[in-house]
N, C-alpha and C positions, 0 to 999 in steps of 0.2 A: 597511604595514599589513592586515593581512586582517580582516576583517570581517564575522563573520554573525550576519544579522537572522531568518532565515527557514530552518528545519531542515521537511521532508517526510517523515514515517514510513509511509507505504504496508501495507497492512495483509488480511491474511487469515482473521481470523478462528478463528486455531486455535490452541491453543496456546503454540504456537511467537508470535505474536503477544504474547502475554503474558512471556515469558521477554526479549523481547530489551527490552522498556520500560524496566531499570533504564539500559540505556544511551541510551534517548533522553532520556528524564528528566534522566539527570548531562550531556547535551549541552547540551539543551537551562539548564538551570541553568546553565552553566559561561561559556555563551556570550553570560545573558544575552537568546537570542535567542524570538521567536515558533514555535508549533508549528503544524504544515498536516498533519492526519491524513490517507489516502485509500485506501478499494479499491477496487476496477474489478473490475467488473464484466462479464463476456464478452458481447459482442455476439450477436445471434444470425446476424448475420455468416458466424459463426467456426461455423458446423453449417448452409452455403450448401447442405449437401449432401446432408442427412437431407429427408424429405419430410412437410414440416411445414406447414401452410398459411401464408400472409400474417394473415392473424389470430390467432391460436394464435404467431408470431412476437412480434407488438407486444403478446399478451394478458403473453408469458413473461418478457419483456425486464421489462415497465413491475414484476411481481411479484417478479423478482430485485433491481430494484433498487429499489422499498419492502423488500423486504426485508433488505436490504442497509444502506439507511440508520434501520430498524429498529435493526439488532445496532451500525452505530457508533456510533448513540444511549446504547444500552445498553453500549458496552464505554468510552466518552466514563465516563459517571456511575459504573461502577463504578472505576473503573482512571485515572481524570484530574481528580478531581473537587479536587486540593489546585491542580490548574495554574491557571492563567489565560493568557490568553492564546495559545488552542488553538479553531482552524477545523478543519472535517470535509468533507469531497467526498467520494461517489460518482460515481463515474466509467464510464463504459460503454464497451468497445471493446475492444482488447486492452491487457493488462496494462503490459507494457514502454513500448510507445508513448503510452499515458495519462500516465505519470509522468514515464515525458521529457517531454514537452509540458506536461505541468505543469509541473515543476518553470523549465521554459525562461519560462512563459506568465509565473506570479510571484514571479517573479527567490531563488526558493530556493537558497539558501547551501552546504545539502547535506541528504542524503540518508541519512536511514538505515535500512538492511532488514536484515530477517532473512535466510539463507544457505538455507534449511528450512523449506520450507511445505508442497509436497505430497515423498511418498518413489518409490522405484522406480518402476514402468511409470509412472502418474501424470508423474512427473519425465520420465521417455524422450519421454514423448505433445507435454508442453505447454510441458517447455524450462523452464532454469532461468529465473526471472523477477528475479531475482538479477543473473545473470550479463550480462543483455543490458540493465541498466539500469547495473550497472557501465560496460560496454564504451560505451552513447548520450551519459551526463550530458551535464550541459552545469557538471557543479558537481559538485564533492568526494562522495561515495558513502561508508558507512562500512559497509561487511559484517556484518553480526553471525552466524554460528555456535551456533543453540541451544544445539543439542547437545551442544558442548562452553564454555561457561559455568561459571566456578567454583562451585562449590554453594554 
């Protein structure tokens, strides 16, 4: 028998994070699972070719991480107040690698991820996080296209 005790929901704080949320809540409720919400801040290493001092990189990462933590708190307060057992994490690094590593290290049984956070040129430049997670995840992944949801 398959038993899923923990679900992870990676978010990017776009409106798409809110659109996918009903599916996340449904899975948590139906499976009786705990929920972890994660956001990944790209590390300064991603921008290694740019001319910036080391101190600026450090300050930049710190500010981005602190801002993401505040956005996470706001997201949970606004959208998850009706739920119990919700954990949050702000991670630093490559989004695909961090989400996959998080799932491995935390015995995640299911990842629920939106398929569209970025559009157009940004998607081409940064690639699809959802696609990378689906290909590399240690557990099943439910991918939800926020633009194809019933109204």
